[in-house]
N, CA, C and O atoms as a Tinker XYZ file with bonds, in Angstrom:
   476  protein
     1  N     -4.207000   10.542000   12.643000    73     2
     2  CA    -4.269000   10.693000   11.199000    64     1     3
     3  C     -4.276000    9.313000   10.556000    63     2     4     5
     4  O     -3.480000    8.442000   10.904000    81     3
     5  N     -5.176000    9.139000    9.630000    73     3     6
     6  CA    -5.268000    7.908000    8.844000    64     5     7
     7  C     -4.839000    8.267000    7.428000    63     6     8     9
     8  O     -5.305000    9.259000    6.867000    81     7
     9  N     -3.952000    7.463000    6.850000    73     7    10
    10  CA    -3.542000    7.662000    5.466000    64     9    11
    11  C     -3.897000    6.413000    4.680000    63    10    12    13
    12  O     -3.606000    5.292000    5.098000    81    11
    13  N     -4.528000    6.625000    3.537000    73    11    14
    14  CA    -4.900000    5.509000    2.670000    64    13    15
    15  C     -4.199000    5.702000    1.330000    63    14    16    17
    16  O     -4.429000    6.697000    0.641000    81    15
    17  N     -3.346000    4.752000    0.965000    73    15    18
    18  CA    -2.707000    4.755000   -0.343000    64    17    19
    19  C     -3.674000    4.026000   -1.268000    63    18    20    21
    20  O     -3.902000    2.824000   -1.135000    81    19
    21  N     -4.229000    4.775000   -2.197000    73    19    22
    22  CA    -5.450000    4.387000   -2.883000    64    21    23
    23  C     -5.321000    4.473000   -4.397000    63    22    24    25
    24  O     -4.670000    5.368000   -4.936000    81    23
    25  N     -5.960000    3.516000   -5.069000    73    23    26
    26  CA    -6.125000    3.551000   -6.514000    64    25    27
    27  C     -7.633000    3.515000   -6.757000    63    26    28    29
    28  O     -8.266000    2.484000   -6.532000    81    27
    29  N     -8.217000    4.623000   -7.214000    73    27    30
    30  CA    -9.670000    4.676000   -7.359000    64    29    31
    31  C    -10.232000    3.696000   -8.383000    63    30    32    33
    32  O    -11.438000    3.448000   -8.392000    81    31
    33  N     -9.396000    3.138000   -9.236000    73    31    34
    34  CA    -9.874000    2.170000  -10.235000    64    33    35
    35  C     -9.965000    0.760000   -9.660000    63    34    36    37
    36  O    -10.472000   -0.146000  -10.321000    81    35
    37  N     -9.478000    0.567000   -8.436000    73    35    38
    38  CA    -9.444000   -0.758000   -7.810000    64    37    39
    39  C    -10.631000   -0.920000   -6.861000    63    38    40    41
    40  O    -10.828000   -0.109000   -5.956000    81    39
    41  N    -11.415000   -1.968000   -7.075000    73    39    42
    42  CA   -12.596000   -2.189000   -6.230000    64    41    43
    43  C    -12.214000   -2.456000   -4.775000    63    42    44    45
    44  O    -12.922000   -2.018000   -3.868000    81    43
    45  N    -11.108000   -3.167000   -4.533000    73    43    46
    46  CA   -10.677000   -3.437000   -3.149000    64    45    47
    47  C    -10.265000   -2.138000   -2.461000    63    46    48    49
    48  O    -10.536000   -1.935000   -1.278000    81    47
    49  N     -9.617000   -1.277000   -3.206000    73    47    50
    50  CA    -9.191000    0.002000   -2.663000    64    49    51
    51  C    -10.395000    0.885000   -2.329000    63    50    52    53
    52  O    -10.435000    1.516000   -1.273000    81    51
    53  N    -11.362000    0.924000   -3.226000    73    51    54
    54  CA   -12.582000    1.689000   -2.952000    64    53    55
    55  C    -13.318000    1.130000   -1.744000    63    54    56    57
    56  O    -13.821000    1.888000   -0.914000    81    55
    57  N    -13.382000   -0.195000   -1.643000    73    55    58
    58  CA   -14.070000   -0.829000   -0.505000    64    57    59
    59  C    -13.380000   -0.490000    0.809000    63    58    60    61
    60  O    -14.048000   -0.236000    1.812000    81    59
    61  N    -12.048000   -0.484000    0.813000    73    59    62
    62  CA   -11.315000   -0.150000    2.039000    64    61    63
    63  C    -11.580000    1.297000    2.446000    63    62    64    65
    64  O    -11.758000    1.582000    3.630000    81    63
    65  N    -11.606000    2.205000    1.484000    73    63    66
    66  CA   -11.921000    3.609000    1.781000    64    65    67
    67  C    -13.308000    3.730000    2.402000    63    66    68    69
    68  O    -13.505000    4.460000    3.373000    81    67
    69  N    -14.258000    3.008000    1.834000    73    67    70
    70  CA   -15.621000    3.045000    2.357000    64    69    71
    71  C    -15.696000    2.473000    3.776000    63    70    72    73
    72  O    -16.407000    3.011000    4.625000    81    71
    73  N    -14.967000    1.388000    4.031000    73    71    74
    74  CA   -14.961000    0.803000    5.376000    64    73    75
    75  C    -14.359000    1.757000    6.399000    63    74    76    77
    76  O    -14.883000    1.902000    7.504000    81    75
    77  N    -13.258000    2.406000    6.029000    73    75    78
    78  CA   -12.646000    3.354000    6.953000    64    77    79
    79  C    -13.617000    4.500000    7.229000    63    78    80    81
    80  O    -13.862000    4.844000    8.385000    81    79
    81  N    -14.166000    5.085000    6.174000    73    79    82
    82  CA   -15.046000    6.245000    6.337000    64    81    83
    83  C    -16.359000    5.897000    7.036000    63    82    84    85
    84  O    -16.839000    6.663000    7.871000    81    83
    85  N    -16.938000    4.750000    6.699000    73    83    86
    86  CA   -18.268000    4.456000    7.177000    64    85    87
    87  C    -18.373000    3.543000    8.384000    63    86    88    89
    88  O    -19.394000    3.539000    9.072000    81    87
    89  N    -17.336000    2.776000    8.648000    73    87    90
    90  CA   -17.433000    1.778000    9.714000    64    89    91
    91  C    -16.385000    1.966000   10.806000    63    90    92    93
    92  O    -16.724000    2.087000   11.983000    81    91
    93  N    -15.124000    1.990000   10.419000    73    91    94
    94  CA   -14.045000    1.930000   11.405000    64    93    95
    95  C    -13.672000    3.275000   12.010000    63    94    96    97
    96  O    -13.239000    3.321000   13.162000    81    95
    97  N    -13.823000    4.352000   11.286000    73    95    98
    98  CA   -13.378000    5.655000   11.777000    64    97    99
    99  C    -14.496000    6.379000   12.519000    63    98   100   101
   100  O    -14.884000    7.488000   12.150000    81    99
   101  N    -15.003000    5.747000   13.556000    73    99   102
   102  CA   -16.117000    6.321000   14.316000    64   101   103
   103  C    -15.703000    7.582000   15.072000    63   102   104   105
   104  O    -16.556000    8.394000   15.428000    81   103
   105  N    -14.409000    7.754000   15.319000    73   103   106
   106  CA   -13.927000    8.944000   16.018000    64   105   107
   107  C    -13.676000   10.111000   15.056000    63   106   108   109
   108  O    -13.233000   11.182000   15.471000    81   107
   109  N    -13.961000    9.894000   13.770000    73   107   110
   110  CA   -13.770000   10.930000   12.752000    64   109   111
   111  C    -12.358000   11.502000   12.730000    63   110   112   113
   112  O    -12.164000   12.714000   12.633000    81   111
   113  N    -11.366000   10.598000   12.823000    73   111   114
   114  CA    -9.978000   11.032000   12.721000    64   113   115
   115  C     -9.734000   11.630000   11.333000    63   114   116   117
   116  O    -10.355000   11.211000   10.357000    81   115
   117  N     -8.836000   12.603000   11.249000    73   115   118
   118  CA    -8.501000   13.143000    9.935000    64   117   119
   119  C     -7.972000   12.027000    9.030000    63   118   120   121
   120  O     -7.194000   11.178000    9.464000    81   119
   121  N     -8.400000   12.044000    7.784000    73   119   122
   122  CA    -8.002000   11.002000    6.836000    64   121   123
   123  C     -7.458000   11.646000    5.574000    63   122   124   125
   124  O     -8.065000   12.548000    4.998000    81   123
   125  N     -6.296000   11.157000    5.162000    73   123   126
   126  CA    -5.694000   11.613000    3.907000    64   125   127
   127  C     -5.722000   10.449000    2.927000    63   126   128   129
   128  O     -5.259000    9.352000    3.240000    81   127
   129  N     -6.261000   10.690000    1.756000    73   127   130
   130  CA    -6.283000    9.683000    0.706000    64   129   131
   131  C     -5.237000   10.086000   -0.331000    63   130   132   133
   132  O     -5.326000   11.149000   -0.945000    81   131
   133  N     -4.248000    9.219000   -0.511000    73   131   134
   134  CA    -3.156000    9.485000   -1.440000    64   133   135
   135  C     -3.334000    8.594000   -2.665000    63   134   136   137
   136  O     -3.252000    7.369000   -2.574000    81   135
   137  N     -3.575000    9.220000   -3.802000    73   135   138
   138  CA    -3.641000    8.462000   -5.053000    64   137   139
   139  C     -2.201000    8.276000   -5.529000    63   138   140   141
   140  O     -1.646000    9.119000   -6.234000    81   139
   141  N     -1.617000    7.160000   -5.129000    73   139   142
   142  CA    -0.184000    6.947000   -5.324000    64   141   143
   143  C      0.226000    6.825000   -6.799000    63   142   144   145
   144  O      1.413000    6.929000   -7.108000    81   143
   145  N     -0.720000    6.608000   -7.707000    73   143   146
   146  CA    -0.363000    6.613000   -9.126000    64   145   147
   147  C     -0.133000    8.048000   -9.610000    63   146   148   149
   148  O      0.637000    8.275000  -10.543000    81   147
   149  N     -0.806000    9.017000   -8.974000    73   147   150
   150  CA    -0.615000   10.428000   -9.306000    64   149   151
   151  C      0.495000   11.044000   -8.468000    63   150   152   153
   152  O      1.165000   11.979000   -8.907000    81   151
   153  N      0.690000   10.522000   -7.264000    73   151   154
   154  CA     1.708000   11.005000   -6.336000    64   153   155
   155  C      2.578000    9.817000   -5.911000    63   154   156   157
   156  O      2.436000    9.313000   -4.796000    81   155
   157  N      3.475000    9.369000   -6.790000    73   155   158
   158  CA     4.285000    8.188000   -6.460000    64   157   159
   159  C      5.129000    8.400000   -5.200000    63   158   160   161
   160  O      5.599000    9.503000   -4.922000    81   159
   161  N      5.303000    7.326000   -4.460000    73   159   162
   162  CA     6.113000    7.379000   -3.258000    64   161   163
   163  C      7.589000    7.295000   -3.630000    63   162   164   165
   164  O      7.963000    6.640000   -4.603000    81   163
   165  N      8.413000    7.964000   -2.844000    73   163   166
   166  CA     9.857000    7.888000   -3.030000    64   165   167
   167  C     10.361000    6.591000   -2.402000    63   166   168   169
   168  O      9.625000    5.909000   -1.688000    81   167
   169  N     11.602000    6.265000   -2.671000    73   167   170
   170  CA    12.199000    5.083000   -2.051000    64   169   171
   171  C     12.159000    5.213000   -0.530000    63   170   172   173
   172  O     11.841000    4.246000    0.162000    81   171
   173  N     12.476000    6.394000   -0.004000    73   171   174
   174  CA    12.457000    6.580000    1.455000    64   173   175
   175  C     11.047000    6.408000    2.020000    63   174   176   177
   176  O     10.878000    5.814000    3.085000    81   175
   177  N     10.038000    6.920000    1.320000    73   175   178
   178  CA     8.658000    6.753000    1.778000    64   177   179
   179  C      8.252000    5.282000    1.727000    63   178   180   181
   180  O      7.551000    4.800000    2.616000    81   179
   181  N      8.685000    4.578000    0.703000    73   179   182
   182  CA     8.382000    3.148000    0.599000    64   181   183
   183  C      9.045000    2.368000    1.728000    63   182   184   185
   184  O      8.446000    1.439000    2.270000    81   183
   185  N     10.266000    2.729000    2.085000    73   183   186
   186  CA    10.964000    2.056000    3.190000    64   185   187
   187  C     10.229000    2.282000    4.511000    63   186   188   189
   188  O     10.083000    1.361000    5.314000    81   187
   189  N      9.771000    3.509000    4.725000    73   187   190
   190  CA     9.022000    3.812000    5.953000    64   189   191
   191  C      7.718000    3.016000    5.979000    63   190   192   193
   192  O      7.351000    2.443000    7.005000    81   191
   193  N      7.033000    2.987000    4.856000    73   191   194
   194  CA     5.784000    2.231000    4.761000    64   193   195
   195  C      6.035000    0.750000    5.008000    63   194   196   197
   196  O      5.247000    0.086000    5.682000    81   195
   197  N      7.120000    0.236000    4.469000    73   195   198
   198  CA     7.478000   -1.174000    4.677000    64   197   199
   199  C      7.720000   -1.469000    6.153000    63   198   200   201
   200  O      7.300000   -2.512000    6.654000    81   199
   201  N      8.390000   -0.563000    6.846000    73   199   202
   202  CA     8.629000   -0.744000    8.284000    64   201   203
   203  C      7.304000   -0.750000    9.050000    63   202   204   205
   204  O      7.139000   -1.517000    9.999000    81   203
   205  N      6.370000    0.095000    8.645000    73   203   206
   206  CA     5.062000    0.133000    9.305000    64   205   207
   207  C      4.266000   -1.137000    9.029000    63   206   208   209
   208  O      3.516000   -1.607000    9.885000    81   207
   209  N      4.432000   -1.683000    7.840000    73   207   210
   210  CA     3.750000   -2.935000    7.499000    64   209   211
   211  C      4.376000   -4.125000    8.218000    63   210   212   213
   212  O      3.687000   -5.080000    8.576000    81   211
   213  N      5.686000   -4.057000    8.427000    73   211   214
   214  CA     6.384000   -5.160000    9.093000    64   213   215
   215  C      6.391000   -6.433000    8.258000    63   214   216   217
   216  O      6.239000   -7.531000    8.793000    81   215
   217  N      6.567000   -6.287000    6.955000    73   215   218
   218  CA     6.540000   -7.445000    6.068000    64   217   219
   219  C      7.739000   -7.388000    5.119000    63   218   220   221
   220  O      8.382000   -6.346000    4.994000    81   219
   221  N      8.038000   -8.497000    4.455000    73   219   222
   222  CA     9.077000   -8.451000    3.425000    64   221   223
   223  C      8.661000   -7.493000    2.304000    63   222   224   225
   224  O      7.474000   -7.331000    2.018000    81   223
   225  N      9.648000   -6.869000    1.683000    73   223   226
   226  CA     9.377000   -5.930000    0.595000    64   225   227
   227  C      8.520000   -6.586000   -0.481000    63   226   228   229
   228  O      7.614000   -5.953000   -1.023000    81   227
   229  N      8.797000   -7.828000   -0.790000    73   227   230
   230  CA     8.054000   -8.527000   -1.849000    64   229   231
   231  C      6.555000   -8.579000   -1.567000    63   230   232   233
   232  O      5.758000   -8.640000   -2.504000    81   231
   233  N      6.158000   -8.557000   -0.304000    73   231   234
   234  CA     4.734000   -8.581000    0.034000    64   233   235
   235  C      4.029000   -7.276000   -0.359000    63   234   236   237
   236  O      2.803000   -7.238000   -0.463000    81   235
   237  N      4.794000   -6.225000   -0.573000    73   235   238
   238  CA     4.239000   -4.929000   -0.969000    64   237   239
   239  C      4.041000   -4.830000   -2.479000    63   238   240   241
   240  O      3.451000   -3.868000   -2.971000    81   239
   241  N      4.532000   -5.818000   -3.206000    73   239   242
   242  CA     4.567000   -5.731000   -4.663000    64   241   243
   243  C      3.492000   -6.600000   -5.290000    63   242   244   245
   244  O      3.299000   -7.755000   -4.909000    81   243
   245  N      2.798000   -6.022000   -6.256000    73   243   246
   246  CA     1.783000   -6.753000   -7.016000    64   245   247
   247  C      2.483000   -7.557000   -8.102000    63   246   248   249
   248  O      3.057000   -6.991000   -9.033000    81   247
   249  N      2.433000   -8.870000   -7.978000    73   247   250
   250  CA     3.131000   -9.718000   -8.946000    64   249   251
   251  C      2.271000  -10.061000  -10.156000    63   250   252   253
   252  O      2.678000  -10.847000  -11.012000    81   251
   253  N      1.080000   -9.468000  -10.225000    73   251   254
   254  CA     0.187000   -9.718000  -11.367000    64   253   255
   255  C      0.280000   -8.631000  -12.430000    63   254   256   257
   256  O     -0.341000   -8.744000  -13.487000    81   255
   257  N      1.042000   -7.592000  -12.165000    73   255   258
   258  CA     1.178000   -6.491000  -13.118000    64   257   259
   259  C      2.193000   -6.846000  -14.204000    63   258   260   261
   260  O      3.162000   -7.560000  -13.948000    81   259
   261  N      1.963000   -6.346000  -15.410000    73   259   262
   262  CA     2.873000   -6.603000  -16.533000    64   261   263
   263  C      4.291000   -6.142000  -16.221000    63   262   264   265
   264  O      5.258000   -6.784000  -16.629000    81   263
   265  N      4.417000   -5.034000  -15.501000    73   263   266
   266  CA     5.740000   -4.509000  -15.151000    64   265   267
   267  C      6.540000   -5.486000  -14.309000    63   266   268   269
   268  O      7.767000   -5.538000  -14.402000    81   267
   269  N      5.847000   -6.256000  -13.490000    73   267   270
   270  CA     6.521000   -7.240000  -12.646000    64   269   271
   271  C      7.299000   -8.225000  -13.522000    63   270   272   273
   272  O      8.467000   -8.520000  -13.265000    81   271
   273  N      6.636000   -8.720000  -14.547000    73   271   274
   274  CA     7.279000   -9.674000  -15.453000    64   273   275
   275  C      8.339000   -8.989000  -16.306000    63   274   276   277
   276  O      9.442000   -9.510000  -16.477000    81   275
   277  N      7.997000   -7.812000  -16.844000    73   275   278
   278  CA     8.924000   -7.086000  -17.708000    64   277   279
   279  C     10.231000   -6.744000  -17.000000    63   278   280   281
   280  O     11.297000   -6.764000  -17.614000    81   279
   281  N     10.148000   -6.433000  -15.718000    73   279   282
   282  CA    11.328000   -6.056000  -14.939000    64   281   283
   283  C     12.012000   -7.256000  -14.281000    63   282   284   285
   284  O     13.012000   -7.106000  -13.578000    81   283
   285  N     11.457000   -8.454000  -14.520000    73   283   286
   286  CA    12.005000   -9.689000  -13.950000    64   285   287
   287  C     12.119000   -9.613000  -12.414000    63   286   288   289
   288  O     13.125000  -10.018000  -11.832000    81   287
   289  N     11.068000   -9.086000  -11.783000    73   287   290
   290  CA    11.096000   -8.905000  -10.328000    64   289   291
   291  C     10.938000  -10.205000   -9.557000    63   290   292   293
   292  O     11.108000  -10.218000   -8.338000    81   291
   293  N     10.622000  -11.284000  -10.228000    73   291   294
   294  CA    10.562000  -12.583000   -9.551000    64   293   295
   295  C     11.957000  -13.119000   -9.248000    63   294   296   297
   296  O     12.098000  -14.072000   -8.481000    81   295
   297  N     12.969000  -12.529000   -9.829000    73   295   298
   298  CA    14.352000  -12.959000   -9.626000    64   297   299
   299  C     14.698000  -12.881000   -8.135000    63   298   300   301
   300  O     14.723000  -11.786000   -7.575000    81   299
   301  N     14.966000  -14.015000   -7.482000    73   299   302
   302  CA    15.230000  -14.004000   -6.041000    64   301   303
   303  C     16.549000  -13.324000   -5.656000    63   302   304   305
   304  O     16.783000  -13.043000   -4.480000    81   303
   305  N     17.401000  -13.061000   -6.637000    73   303   306
   306  CA    18.678000  -12.417000   -6.308000    64   305   307
   307  C     18.547000  -10.898000   -6.184000    63   306   308   309
   308  O     19.499000  -10.229000   -5.782000    81   307
   309  N     17.378000  -10.347000   -6.525000    73   307   310
   310  CA    17.199000   -8.896000   -6.402000    64   309   311
   311  C     17.229000   -8.476000   -4.938000    63   310   312   313
   312  O     16.668000   -9.153000   -4.076000    81   311
   313  N     17.881000   -7.365000   -4.668000    73   311   314
   314  CA    17.968000   -6.851000   -3.301000    64   313   315
   315  C     16.723000   -6.041000   -2.962000    63   314   316   317
   316  O     15.964000   -5.651000   -3.849000    81   315
   317  N     16.524000   -5.794000   -1.676000    73   315   318
   318  CA    15.415000   -4.940000   -1.265000    64   317   319
   319  C     15.548000   -3.564000   -1.911000    63   318   320   321
   320  O     14.549000   -2.979000   -2.329000    81   319
   321  N     16.770000   -3.043000   -1.998000    73   319   322
   322  CA    16.985000   -1.726000   -2.606000    64   321   323
   323  C     16.517000   -1.728000   -4.058000    63   322   324   325
   324  O     15.906000   -0.759000   -4.509000    81   323
   325  N     16.790000   -2.781000   -4.781000    73   323   326
   326  CA    16.354000   -2.874000   -6.175000    64   325   327
   327  C     14.831000   -2.967000   -6.275000    63   326   328   329
   328  O     14.228000   -2.402000   -7.187000    81   327
   329  N     14.218000   -3.678000   -5.338000    73   327   330
   330  CA    12.762000   -3.798000   -5.328000    64   329   331
   331  C     12.104000   -2.460000   -4.992000    63   330   332   333
   332  O     11.138000   -2.059000   -5.641000    81   331
   333  N     12.627000   -1.773000   -3.979000    73   331   334
   334  CA    12.092000   -0.451000   -3.635000    64   333   335
   335  C     12.215000    0.499000   -4.826000    63   334   336   337
   336  O     11.290000    1.254000   -5.125000    81   335
   337  N     13.352000    0.457000   -5.496000    73   335   338
   338  CA    13.585000    1.316000   -6.653000    64   337   339
   339  C     12.572000    1.032000   -7.766000    63   338   340   341
   340  O     12.058000    1.953000   -8.400000    81   339
   341  N     12.294000   -0.249000   -7.991000    73   339   342
   342  CA    11.328000   -0.626000   -9.032000    64   341   343
   343  C      9.938000   -0.089000   -8.711000    63   342   344   345
   344  O      9.248000    0.412000   -9.599000    81   343
   345  N      9.525000   -0.189000   -7.455000    73   343   346
   346  CA     8.194000    0.295000   -7.071000    64   345   347
   347  C      8.135000    1.817000   -7.153000    63   346   348   349
   348  O      7.117000    2.378000   -7.560000    81   347
   349  N      9.219000    2.486000   -6.768000    73   347   350
   350  CA     9.251000    3.948000   -6.855000    64   349   351
   351  C      9.126000    4.405000   -8.310000    63   350   352   353
   352  O      8.462000    5.402000   -8.594000    81   351
   353  N      9.753000    3.689000   -9.215000    73   351   354
   354  CA     9.714000    4.058000  -10.634000    64   353   355
   355  C      8.439000    3.586000  -11.332000    63   354   356   357
   356  O      8.031000    4.160000  -12.342000    81   355
   357  N      7.811000    2.538000  -10.793000    73   355   358
   358  CA     6.603000    1.950000  -11.387000    64   357   359
   359  C      5.558000    1.774000  -10.279000    63   358   360   361
   360  O      5.347000    0.659000   -9.801000    81   359
   361  N      4.904000    2.864000   -9.868000    73   359   362
   362  CA     3.993000    2.794000   -8.716000    64   361   363
   363  C      2.832000    1.822000   -8.879000    63   362   364   365
   364  O      2.221000    1.432000   -7.884000    81   363
   365  N      2.515000    1.422000  -10.096000    73   363   366
   366  CA     1.443000    0.432000  -10.307000    64   365   367
   367  C      1.768000   -0.877000   -9.593000    63   366   368   369
   368  O      0.876000   -1.686000   -9.338000    81   367
   369  N      3.039000   -1.084000   -9.274000    73   367   370
   370  CA     3.474000   -2.321000   -8.613000    64   369   371
   371  C      3.114000   -2.365000   -7.130000    63   370   372   373
   372  O      3.143000   -3.436000   -6.524000    81   371
   373  N      2.777000   -1.225000   -6.540000    73   371   374
   374  CA     2.480000   -1.193000   -5.109000    64   373   375
   375  C      1.142000   -1.864000   -4.822000    63   374   376   377
   376  O      0.139000   -1.585000   -5.479000    81   375
   377  N      1.141000   -2.751000   -3.830000    73   375   378
   378  CA    -0.120000   -3.368000   -3.390000    64   377   379
   379  C     -1.095000   -2.269000   -3.008000    63   378   380   381
   380  O     -0.694000   -1.198000   -2.552000    81   379
   381  N     -2.368000   -2.540000   -3.194000    73   379   382
   382  CA    -3.375000   -1.550000   -2.852000    64   381   383
   383  C     -4.586000   -2.219000   -2.244000    63   382   384   385
   384  O     -4.898000   -3.372000   -2.541000    81   383
   385  N     -5.241000   -1.495000   -1.412000    73   383   386
   386  CA    -4.823000   -0.259000   -0.762000    64   385   387
   387  C     -3.910000   -0.574000    0.414000    63   386   388   389
   388  O     -3.851000   -1.710000    0.884000    81   387
   389  N     -3.211000    0.434000    0.875000    73   387   390
   390  CA    -2.458000    0.327000    2.122000    64   389   391
   391  C     -2.998000    1.420000    3.028000    63   390   392   393
   392  O     -3.077000    2.585000    2.638000    81   391
   393  N     -3.371000    1.031000    4.246000    73   391   394
   394  CA    -3.921000    1.972000    5.212000    64   393   395
   395  C     -2.948000    2.078000    6.380000    63   394   396   397
   396  O     -2.463000    1.074000    6.902000    81   395
   397  N     -2.673000    3.327000    6.780000    73   395   398
   398  CA    -1.737000    3.603000    7.865000    64   397   399
   399  C     -2.480000    4.350000    8.968000    63   398   400   401
   400  O     -3.233000    5.289000    8.709000    81   399
   401  N     -2.250000    3.910000   10.202000    73   399   402
   402  CA    -2.842000    4.580000   11.369000    64   401   403
   403  C     -1.987000    4.268000   12.584000    63   402   404   405
   404  O     -1.621000    3.115000   12.813000    81   403
   405  N     -1.672000    5.285000   13.355000    73   403   406
   406  CA    -0.941000    5.080000   14.608000    64   405   407
   407  C      0.409000    4.407000   14.431000    63   406   408   409
   408  O      0.824000    3.616000   15.278000    81   407
   409  N      1.090000    4.707000   13.351000    73   407   410
   410  CA     2.421000    4.137000   13.124000    64   409   411
   411  C      2.413000    2.712000   12.607000    63   410   412   413
   412  O      3.472000    2.117000   12.411000    81   411
   413  N      1.228000    2.156000   12.384000    73   411   414
   414  CA     1.123000    0.799000   11.831000    64   413   415
   415  C      0.406000    0.865000   10.501000    63   414   416   417
   416  O     -0.326000    1.815000   10.223000    81   415
   417  N      0.622000   -0.152000    9.677000    73   415   418
   418  CA    -0.023000   -0.191000    8.368000    64   417   419
   419  C     -0.458000   -1.613000    8.051000    63   418   420   421
   420  O      0.101000   -2.583000    8.564000    81   419
   421  N     -1.471000   -1.716000    7.192000    73   419   422
   422  CA    -1.928000   -3.011000    6.687000    64   421   423
   423  C     -2.250000   -2.875000    5.208000    63   422   424   425
   424  O     -2.614000   -1.803000    4.724000    81   423
   425  N     -2.105000   -3.983000    4.512000    73   423   426
   426  CA    -2.547000   -4.051000    3.131000    64   425   427
   427  C     -4.013000   -4.474000    3.166000    63   426   428   429
   428  O     -4.355000   -5.503000    3.749000    81   427
   429  N     -4.859000   -3.689000    2.552000    73   427   430
   430  CA    -6.299000   -3.925000    2.607000    64   429   431
   431  C     -6.805000   -4.890000    1.556000    63   430   432   433
   432  O     -7.739000   -4.577000    0.818000    81   431
   433  N     -6.201000   -6.047000    1.482000    73   431   434
   434  CA    -6.636000   -7.123000    0.590000    64   433   435
   435  C     -6.754000   -8.372000    1.449000    63   434   436   437
   436  O     -5.738000   -9.012000    1.719000    81   435
   437  N     -7.904000   -8.729000    1.871000    73   435   438
   438  CA    -9.206000   -8.125000    1.598000    64   437   439
   439  C     -9.387000   -6.832000    2.398000    63   438   440   441
   440  O     -8.660000   -6.594000    3.362000    81   439
   441  N    -10.348000   -6.004000    2.005000    73   439   442
   442  CA   -10.545000   -4.713000    2.667000    64   441   443
   443  C    -10.754000   -4.826000    4.180000    63   442   444   445
   444  O    -10.398000   -3.912000    4.924000    81   443
   445  N    -11.318000   -5.920000    4.626000    73   443   446
   446  CA   -11.565000   -6.101000    6.067000    64   445   447
   447  C    -10.276000   -6.150000    6.887000    63   446   448   449
   448  O    -10.324000   -6.025000    8.110000    81   447
   449  N     -9.134000   -6.329000    6.241000    73   447   450
   450  CA    -7.844000   -6.305000    6.963000    64   449   451
   451  C     -7.631000   -4.993000    7.713000    63   450   452   453
   452  O     -6.925000   -4.967000    8.721000    81   451
   453  N     -8.232000   -3.907000    7.233000    73   451   454
   454  CA    -8.004000   -2.606000    7.888000    64   453   455
   455  C     -8.585000   -2.569000    9.297000    63   454   456   457
   456  O     -8.202000   -1.710000   10.090000    81   455
   457  N     -9.488000   -3.468000    9.625000    73   455   458
   458  CA   -10.064000   -3.503000   10.971000    64   457   459
   459  C     -8.995000   -3.658000   12.042000    63   458   460   461
   460  O     -9.170000   -3.181000   13.164000    81   459
   461  N     -7.884000   -4.322000   11.708000    73   459   462
   462  CA    -6.806000   -4.533000   12.678000    64   461   463
   463  C     -6.235000   -3.224000   13.188000    63   462   464   465
   464  O     -5.711000   -3.185000   14.302000    81   463
   465  N     -6.316000   -2.153000   12.415000    73   463   466
   466  CA    -5.779000   -0.870000   12.828000    64   465   467
   467  C     -6.704000   -0.135000   13.805000    63   466   468   469
   468  O     -6.305000    0.857000   14.416000    81   467
   469  N     -7.929000   -0.623000   13.947000    73   467   470
   470  CA    -8.913000    0.046000   14.779000    64   469   471
   471  C     -9.304000   -0.777000   16.003000    63   470   472   473
   472  O    -10.200000   -0.395000   16.756000    81   471
   473  N     -8.626000   -1.907000   16.196000    73   471   474
   474  CA    -8.959000   -2.791000   17.329000    64   473   475
   475  C     -8.376000   -2.270000   18.626000    63   474   476
   476  O     -8.557000   -2.887000   19.676000    81   475
């Protein structure tokens, strides 16, 4: 199963979906596309996704969004729990797209990053 956390308004997210469907998923594995702005992830789901990414929580967060500044998320004293909570409450903060396959995940910026899941 391939899961793509997707924002259809984002060109990088659309490109990653196209790469998975047209190039990398030659075995036609089932694919679920989750529009995370319509179906926000819970804190527990974000923690699981973070473990699959194997990166610091901050790497999952878009620091260019207005909410990032408004919530003062650049503050280095914030805990991972506080960061997860902010993303759960403001899903626009989640990096996009994120593709999950075989228990591993990558952030598809650039979209070609998803190739690592199919190597």
